[in-house]
NUGULO-705538 format. One record per residue: residue number from 1; residue in three letters; x negated, y negated, z negated of N, C-alpha, C in turn. Coordinates in steps of 0.05 Angstrom, whole numbers, plus 5000, padded with zeros to 4 digits. Atoms other than C-alpha are relative to their C-alpha. Example, Ala and Ser with C-alpha at 12.3 -4.5 7.8 and 13.67 -1.06 7.14 Angstrom:
(1; "ALA"; (4982; 5024; 5000); (4754; 5090; 4844); (4982; 4976; 5000)),
(2; "SER"; (5016; 5024; 5001); (4727; 5021; 4857); (5015; 4978; 4986)),
This chain:
(1; "MET"; (4982; 4980; 5010); (8933; 5205; 5042); (4993; 5027; 5009)),
(2; "ASN"; (5006; 4972; 4993); (8921; 5279; 5041); (5023; 5012; 5016)),
(3; "THR"; (4980; 4988; 4982); (8959; 5314; 5098); (5015; 5023; 4986)),
(4; "LYS"; (4988; 4977; 5014); (8972; 5375; 5055); (5021; 4990; 4980)),
(5; "GLU"; (4981; 5012; 5018); (9007; 5331; 5003); (5025; 4991; 5015)),
(6; "ASN"; (4977; 5010; 4984); (9051; 5300; 5057); (5018; 5023; 5009)),
(7; "GLU"; (4984; 4978; 4990); (9073; 5368; 5082); (5019; 5011; 4979)),
(8; "THR"; (4983; 4989; 5020); (9102; 5389; 5015); (5016; 4979; 4986)),
(9; "GLU"; (4985; 5021; 5014); (9128; 5322; 4991); (5029; 5000; 5008)),
(10; "GLY"; (4972; 5001; 4995); (9203; 5321; 4985); (5013; 5028; 5006)),
(11; "VAL"; (4990; 4974; 4995); (9210; 5396; 4995); (5010; 5013; 4974)),
(12; "ALA"; (4988; 4987; 5024); (9257; 5430; 4945); (4991; 5029; 4998)),
(13; "THR"; (5007; 4972; 5005); (9235; 5495; 4914); (5026; 5015; 4999)),
(14; "PRO"; (4975; 4984; 5002); (9285; 5553; 4915); (5013; 4996; 4972)),
(15; "GLU"; (4990; 5004; 5027); (9292; 5543; 4839); (5016; 4974; 4998)),
(16; "LEU"; (4986; 5026; 5001); (9311; 5469; 4847); (5025; 5001; 5017)),
(17; "ALA"; (4976; 4998; 4983); (9359; 5485; 4904); (5022; 5015; 4986)),
(18; "GLU"; (4980; 4984; 5015); (9394; 5538; 4861); (5012; 4984; 4977)),
(19; "GLN"; (4991; 5017; 5023); (9398; 5491; 4801); (5018; 4978; 5010)),
(20; "SER"; (4984; 5022; 4988); (9426; 5435; 4845); (5027; 5011; 5008)),
(21; "LYS"; (4975; 4988; 4991); (9479; 5482; 4873); (5019; 5005; 4976)),
(22; "ASN"; (4984; 4994; 5024); (9503; 5499; 4802); (5005; 4977; 4982)),
(23; "THR"; (4996; 5024; 5017); (9505; 5428; 4775); (5024; 4985; 5009)),
(24; "MET"; (4976; 5016; 4994); (9570; 5389; 4771); (5002; 4978; 4979)),
(25; "THR"; (4993; 5020; 5020); (9594; 5326; 4737); (5025; 5009; 4986)),
(26; "GLU"; (4976; 4993; 5014); (9649; 5329; 4686); (5025; 4996; 5017)),
(27; "LYS"; (4977; 5006; 4983); (9698; 5297; 4735); (5003; 5021; 5022)),
(28; "GLN"; (4998; 4980; 4979); (9680; 5347; 4790); (5010; 5027; 4988)),
(29; "LEU"; (4991; 4975; 5013); (9690; 5406; 4742); (5030; 4999; 4995)),
(30; "VAL"; (4972; 5003; 5006); (9758; 5381; 4718); (5017; 5000; 5025)),
(31; "ARG"; (4985; 5001; 4975); (9781; 5365; 4788); (5001; 5027; 5013)),
(32; "ALA"; (5001; 4974; 4988); (9759; 5433; 4814); (5019; 5020; 4985)),
(33; "TYR"; (4983; 4982; 5016); (9795; 5469; 4757); (5030; 4993; 5006)),
(34; "LYS"; (4972; 5008; 4995); (9859; 5429; 4769); (5009; 5008; 5028)),
(35; "LYS"; (4993; 4991; 4973); (9856; 5449; 4843); (5000; 5030; 5002)),
(36; "GLY"; (4997; 4971; 5000); (9855; 5522; 4823); (4974; 5016; 4999)),
(37; "ARG"; (5025; 4986; 5002); (9781; 5539; 4821); (4996; 5011; 4972)),
(38; "ARG"; (5005; 4988; 5026); (9764; 5587; 4764); (4972; 5011; 4997)),
(39; "ASP"; (5027; 4989; 5000); (9694; 5610; 4782); (4979; 4978; 4996)),
(40; "PHE"; (5021; 5020; 5007); (9641; 5567; 4747); (4976; 5015; 4989)),
(41; "ARG"; (5022; 4984; 5010); (9591; 5623; 4735); (4973; 4985; 5006)),
(42; "GLY"; (5027; 5011; 4998); (9520; 5597; 4722); (4999; 4970; 5002)),
(43; "ILE"; (5000; 5030; 4998); (9541; 5524; 4722); (4982; 4988; 4979)),
(44; "ILE"; (5017; 5014; 5018); (9493; 5476; 4689); (5012; 4973; 4994)),
(45; "MET"; (4987; 5025; 5008); (9527; 5420; 4650); (4991; 4994; 4971)),
(46; "ARG"; (5010; 5006; 5027); (9484; 5401; 4590); (5011; 4973; 4991)),
(47; "ASN"; (4990; 5024; 5012); (9511; 5348; 4543); (5025; 4988; 5012)),
(48; "ALA"; (4976; 5009; 4987); (9577; 5344; 4579); (5022; 4993; 4979)),
(49; "GLN"; (4978; 5008; 5017); (9638; 5311; 4549); (5026; 5013; 5011)),
(50; "LEU"; (4977; 4984; 4990); (9693; 5363; 4560); (5021; 5004; 4979)),
(51; "TRP"; (4981; 4996; 5022); (9735; 5353; 4498); (5029; 4997; 5010)),
(52; "CYS"; (4971; 4999; 4995); (9809; 5368; 4501); (5009; 5009; 5028)),
(53; "TYR"; (4992; 4989; 4974); (9808; 5399; 4571); (5008; 5029; 4997)),
(54; "ASP"; (4991; 4972; 5000); (9842; 5465; 4586); (4986; 5015; 5023)),
(55; "PHE"; (5014; 4984; 4981); (9798; 5516; 4620); (5008; 5030; 4997)),
(56; "SER"; (4990; 4973; 5004); (9841; 5577; 4606); (4995; 5017; 5025)),
(57; "GLY"; (5004; 4981; 4979); (9822; 5638; 4647); (4976; 4994; 5019)),
(58; "ALA"; (5023; 5007; 4982); (9760; 5605; 4678); (4977; 5019; 4993)),
(59; "ASP"; (5024; 4984; 5003); (9695; 5643; 4687); (4975; 4982; 4998)),
(60; "PHE"; (5024; 5016; 5005); (9636; 5607; 4655); (4977; 5019; 4992)),
(61; "SER"; (5021; 4981; 5007); (9592; 5669; 4651); (4973; 4988; 5007)),
(62; "ASN"; (5028; 5009; 4997); (9518; 5651; 4643); (4998; 4969; 5005)),
(63; "ALA"; (5001; 5029; 4997); (9536; 5576; 4643); (4982; 4988; 4979)),
(64; "ASP"; (5017; 5015; 5019); (9490; 5526; 4609); (5015; 4975; 4992)),
(65; "LEU"; (4984; 5023; 5010); (9533; 5479; 4568); (4987; 4989; 4974)),
(66; "ARG"; (5014; 5009; 5024); (9480; 5464; 4515); (5006; 4971; 4993)),
(67; "GLY"; (4997; 5027; 5010); (9494; 5403; 4473); (5026; 4986; 5008)),
(68; "SER"; (4975; 5012; 4991); (9563; 5391; 4503); (5021; 4997; 4978)),
(69; "ASP"; (4977; 5004; 5019); (9625; 5366; 4466); (5024; 5014; 5012)),
(70; "LEU"; (4977; 4985; 4991); (9680; 5418; 4475); (5022; 4999; 4980)),
(71; "SER"; (4980; 5003; 5021); (9721; 5395; 4416); (5028; 4999; 5012)),
(72; "GLY"; (4972; 4999; 4992); (9795; 5411; 4425); (5004; 5012; 5028)),
(73; "ALA"; (4997; 4988; 4974); (9781; 5445; 4492); (5012; 5028; 4997)),
(74; "VAL"; (4986; 4974; 5001); (9820; 5509; 4509); (4986; 5018; 5020)),
(75; "PHE"; (5013; 4979; 4983); (9783; 5571; 4536); (5015; 5026; 4996)),
(76; "SER"; (4984; 4976; 5004); (9840; 5621; 4525); (4996; 5019; 5024)),
(77; "GLY"; (5003; 4980; 4979); (9824; 5685; 4563); (4977; 4994; 5019)),
(78; "ALA"; (5023; 5007; 4983); (9761; 5653; 4593); (4977; 5019; 4996)),
(79; "SER"; (5024; 4984; 5003); (9696; 5689; 4605); (4976; 4981; 4996)),
(80; "LEU"; (5024; 5015; 5006); (9635; 5657; 4573); (4977; 5019; 4994)),
(81; "GLU"; (5020; 4979; 5005); (9593; 5720; 4574); (4972; 4990; 5007)),
(82; "GLY"; (5028; 5008; 4995); (9519; 5703; 4567); (4997; 4970; 5002)),
(83; "ALA"; (5002; 5029; 4998); (9535; 5628; 4565); (4983; 4988; 4978)),
(84; "ASP"; (5016; 5014; 5020); (9489; 5580; 4529); (5017; 4977; 4989)),
(85; "LEU"; (4984; 5021; 5013); (9533; 5540; 4481); (4986; 4990; 4975)),
(86; "SER"; (5015; 5008; 5024); (9478; 5524; 4432); (5002; 4970; 4996)),
(87; "ASN"; (4998; 5029; 5007); (9483; 5457; 4396); (5025; 4987; 5011)),
(88; "THR"; (4976; 5012; 4990); (9553; 5447; 4423); (5018; 4991; 4976)),
(89; "LYS"; (4980; 5008; 5019); (9609; 5412; 4386); (5027; 5012; 5010)),
(90; "CYS"; (4976; 4985; 4993); (9670; 5458; 4388); (5022; 4998; 4979)),
(91; "ILE"; (4981; 5004; 5021); (9713; 5429; 4333); (5028; 5003; 5011)),
(92; "ASP"; (4973; 4995; 4992); (9785; 5454; 4340); (5002; 5012; 5028)),
(93; "ALA"; (4999; 4988; 4974); (9767; 5489; 4406); (5014; 5027; 4998)),
(94; "ILE"; (4985; 4975; 5000); (9808; 5550; 4426); (4987; 5020; 5019)),
(95; "PHE"; (5013; 4979; 4985); (9772; 5613; 4449); (5015; 5027; 4996)),
(96; "ASP"; (4985; 4976; 5005); (9828; 5663; 4436); (4999; 5018; 5025)),
(97; "ASN"; (5002; 4980; 4979); (9822; 5727; 4478); (4978; 4994; 5020)),
(98; "ALA"; (5022; 5006; 4982); (9758; 5699; 4509); (4977; 5020; 4997)),
(99; "ASN"; (5024; 4982; 5001); (9696; 5740; 4526); (4975; 4983; 4997)),
(100; "LEU"; (5025; 5015; 5007); (9635; 5710; 4492); (4978; 5020; 4994)),
(101; "GLN"; (5021; 4980; 5005); (9593; 5774; 4493); (4973; 4988; 5009)),
(102; "ASN"; (5027; 5010; 4995); (9519; 5756; 4489); (4998; 4970; 5003)),
(103; "ALA"; (5001; 5029; 4998); (9536; 5682; 4486); (4982; 4989; 4977)),
(104; "ASP"; (5017; 5013; 5020); (9489; 5635; 4448); (5015; 4976; 4989)),
(105; "LEU"; (4986; 5021; 5014); (9528; 5592; 4398); (4983; 4990; 4977)),
(106; "SER"; (5018; 5008; 5021); (9467; 5577; 4356); (5003; 4970; 4994)),
(107; "PHE"; (4998; 5028; 5009); (9474; 5513; 4315); (5023; 4985; 5011)),
(108; "ALA"; (4976; 5013; 4990); (9542; 5499; 4345); (5018; 4992; 4976)),
(109; "ASP"; (4981; 5008; 5021); (9595; 5462; 4304); (5027; 5012; 5009)),
(110; "LEU"; (4976; 4985; 4993); (9654; 5510; 4306); (5023; 4996; 4980)),
(111; "ASP"; (4979; 5005; 5021); (9696; 5479; 4250); (5028; 5002; 5012)),
(112; "PHE"; (4971; 4997; 4993); (9769; 5500; 4257); (5004; 5011; 5028)),
(113; "ALA"; (4997; 4987; 4973); (9756; 5535; 4324); (5015; 5026; 4996)),
(114; "ASN"; (4985; 4975; 5000); (9799; 5595; 4341); (4988; 5020; 5019)),
(115; "PHE"; (5011; 4978; 4984); (9766; 5659; 4364); (5016; 5026; 4997)),
(116; "GLU"; (4983; 4977; 5004); (9825; 5705; 4352); (5000; 5018; 5024)),
(117; "ASN"; (5001; 4980; 4979); (9819; 5769; 4392); (4977; 4996; 5020)),
(118; "ALA"; (5022; 5005; 4982); (9755; 5743; 4424); (4978; 5021; 4997)),
(119; "ASN"; (5022; 4981; 5000); (9696; 5787; 4443); (4974; 4985; 4996)),
(120; "LEU"; (5025; 5014; 5006); (9634; 5760; 4409); (4978; 5021; 4995)),
(121; "LYS"; (5019; 4979; 5003); (9595; 5825; 4414); (4972; 4990; 5008)),
(122; "LYS"; (5028; 5008; 4996); (9520; 5811; 4407); (4996; 4970; 5005)),
(123; "ALA"; (5003; 5029; 4998); (9533; 5736; 4406); (4982; 4990; 4978)),
(124; "SER"; (5017; 5012; 5020); (9485; 5691; 4369); (5013; 4975; 4989)),
(125; "LEU"; (4988; 5023; 5014); (9515; 5643; 4318); (4980; 4991; 4978)),
(126; "ILE"; (5021; 5007; 5019); (9449; 5630; 4283); (5003; 4970; 4992)),
(127; "GLY"; (4999; 5027; 5009); (9455; 5568; 4240); (5025; 4984; 5007)),
(128; "ALA"; (4975; 5013; 4991); (9524; 5552; 4267); (5017; 4992; 4976)),
(129; "ASN"; (4979; 5007; 5020); (9577; 5516; 4226); (5024; 5016; 5009)),
(130; "ALA"; (4981; 4981; 4990); (9623; 5575; 4236); (5025; 5003; 4982)),
(131; "ASN"; (4976; 4999; 5016); (9682; 5558; 4191); (5024; 4999; 5019)),
(132; "ALA"; (4981; 4997; 4978); (9730; 5584; 4243); (5018; 5024; 4995)),
(133; "GLU"; (4983; 4976; 5000); (9784; 5636; 4255); (4989; 5021; 5018)),
(134; "PHE"; (5010; 4977; 4985); (9755; 5703; 4276); (5018; 5024; 4996)),
(135; "ASN"; (4981; 4978; 5005); (9817; 5745; 4262); (5002; 5017; 5025)),
(136; "HIS"; (4998; 4980; 4979); (9818; 5808; 4304); (4978; 4998; 5021)),
(137; "ALA"; (5022; 5003; 4981); (9753; 5787; 4339); (4981; 5023; 4998)),
(138; "ASN"; (5021; 4980; 4999); (9698; 5835; 4360); (4974; 4986; 4996)),
(139; "LEU"; (5025; 5012; 5006); (9635; 5811; 4326); (4978; 5021; 4997)),
(140; "GLN"; (5020; 4978; 5002); (9597; 5877; 4333); (4973; 4991; 5008)),
(141; "ASP"; (5028; 5006; 4996); (9522; 5866; 4328); (4995; 4970; 5005)),
(142; "ALA"; (5004; 5029; 4997); (9531; 5790; 4327); (4980; 4991; 4978)),
(143; "ASN"; (5020; 5010; 5019); (9477; 5749; 4292); (5011; 4974; 4988)),
(144; "LEU"; (4989; 5023; 5015); (9506; 5701; 4239); (4980; 4991; 4979)),
(145; "VAL"; (5020; 5008; 5020); (9441; 5691; 4201); (4999; 4970; 4998)),
(146; "GLY"; (5000; 5029; 5005); (9443; 5622; 4170); (5025; 4985; 5008)),
(147; "ALA"; (4975; 5013; 4992); (9513; 5609; 4195); (5016; 4993; 4975)),
(148; "LYS"; (4983; 5008; 5022); (9560; 5572; 4149); (5028; 5012; 5005)),
(149; "VAL"; (4975; 4986; 4997); (9620; 5617; 4140); (5017; 5000; 4975)),
(150; "SER"; (4987; 5000; 5026); (9646; 5598; 4071); (5031; 4997; 5003)),
(151; "ASN"; (4971; 5003; 4996); (9715; 5580; 4099); (5010; 5013; 5026)),
(152; "ALA"; (4992; 4985; 4976); (9717; 5627; 4159); (5019; 5022; 4993)),
(153; "HIS"; (4981; 4978; 5004); (9771; 5680; 4167); (4993; 5022; 5020)),
(154; "PHE"; (5008; 4977; 4984); (9753; 5749; 4192); (5020; 5023; 4997)),
(155; "GLY"; (4980; 4980; 5004); (9819; 5786; 4183); (5000; 5021; 5023)),
(156; "ASP"; (5000; 4978; 4981); (9816; 5854; 4218); (4980; 4997; 5022)),
(157; "ALA"; (5021; 5004; 4980); (9753; 5833; 4255); (4981; 5024; 5000)),
(158; "ASN"; (5020; 4979; 4998); (9702; 5885; 4279); (4973; 4987; 4993)),
(159; "VAL"; (5025; 5012; 5009); (9639; 5867; 4240); (4978; 5021; 4998)),
(160; "VAL"; (5021; 4979; 5001); (9599; 5931; 4251); (4974; 4988; 5011)),
(161; "GLY"; (5026; 5009; 4991); (9526; 5913; 4254); (4994; 4970; 4999)),
(162; "VAL"; (5004; 5029; 5001); (9535; 5839; 4241); (4976; 4993; 4982)),
(163; "LYS"; (5023; 5009; 5016); (9471; 5805; 4216); (5010; 4975; 4985)),
(164; "LEU"; (4989; 5021; 5016); (9491; 5759; 4158); (4983; 4996; 4975)),
(165; "ARG"; (5015; 5006; 5024); (9450; 5726; 4104); (5013; 4976; 4987)),
(166; "ILE"; (4987; 5022; 5014); (9487; 5684; 4053); (4992; 5000; 4971)),
(167; "GLY"; (5007; 5003; 5028); (9477; 5659; 3982); (5022; 5008; 4982)),
(168; "ASP"; (4980; 4994; 5020); (9532; 5654; 3931); (5028; 4995; 5010)),
(169; "ILE"; (4973; 5005; 4990); (9592; 5646; 3977); (5014; 5027; 5004)),
(170; "LYS"; (4984; 4976; 4995); (9647; 5696; 3990); (5009; 5001; 5029)),
(171; "VAL"; (4990; 4996; 4973); (9665; 5724; 4058); (5022; 5020; 4999)),
(172; "PHE"; (4978; 4982; 5000); (9732; 5756; 4068); (5002; 5013; 5027)),
(173; "ILE"; (4998; 4985; 4975); (9736; 5811; 4120); (5022; 5020; 4997)),
(174; "GLY"; (4977; 4983; 5003); (9803; 5843; 4128); (5010; 5001; 4972)),
(175; "SER"; (4991; 4997; 5027); (9824; 5871; 4061); (4976; 5004; 4981)),
(176; "MET"; (5024; 4997; 5016); (9752; 5872; 4036); (4988; 4973; 4993)),
(177; "GLU"; (5013; 5025; 5009); (9715; 5818; 3998); (4971; 5006; 4996)),
(178; "TRP"; (5028; 4996; 5005); (9640; 5812; 4000); (4991; 4977; 4982)),
(179; "ARG"; (5010; 5021; 5018); (9608; 5775; 3942); (4970; 4997; 5005)),
(180; "GLY"; (5028; 5006; 4994); (9541; 5742; 3952); (4981; 5009; 4978)),
(181; "ASP"; (5017; 4991; 5021); (9513; 5777; 3891); (4984; 5026; 5008)),
(182; "TRP"; (5013; 4977; 4989); (9487; 5834; 3935); (5007; 5026; 4987)),
(183; "ASN"; (4990; 4976; 5012); (9527; 5885; 3895); (5017; 5016; 5019)),
(184; "GLY"; (4986; 4985; 4981); (9563; 5906; 3957); (5029; 4991; 5004)),
(185; "TRP"; (4972; 5006; 4993); (9636; 5909; 3979); (5018; 5006; 4977)),
(186; "HIS"; (4980; 4997; 5021); (9694; 5901; 3932); (5027; 4995; 5012)),
(187; "THR"; (4973; 5004; 4990); (9768; 5909; 3947); (5012; 4976; 4986)),
(188; "ARG"; (4986; 5023; 5011); (9811; 5848; 3937); (5023; 5008; 4983)),
């Protein structure tokens, strides 16, 4: 056996140590929240089953929740700034008044989710099933290219700079109607 190999065997790198520190099981997360902990910044919980739990007011900034099932979960007033929620299932989830600035919701299933008054500035919803409530939300500079929004609601939402490419569907934004014929905006 090579002595040099023995010296480094079993030694954790700083990257692995940091990742290990930020990893929790679903039970540990729920228990910690119930005991009053709200700081889950940078947590890594890929493919977690967190449906129907209430995480109101928690801080999940820069969390990695890729592929998780968050259906029916409540994130009212929570911070998910910079969080990776790509490929998540968020059916009927509640994100009202939540901060999702720079969050990645690419290819997420957001059917019937509620983003009322949420901050989705510069969020990525590329390819997401985004048939959700975005009333009064801030979607400034968000990327919705390829997102399914045919049944989404954007009443009084800030959509300045939104990237959106759609075919022959209609998108309603406030009192304006956009028709997929590329003729521009038409009042309802």
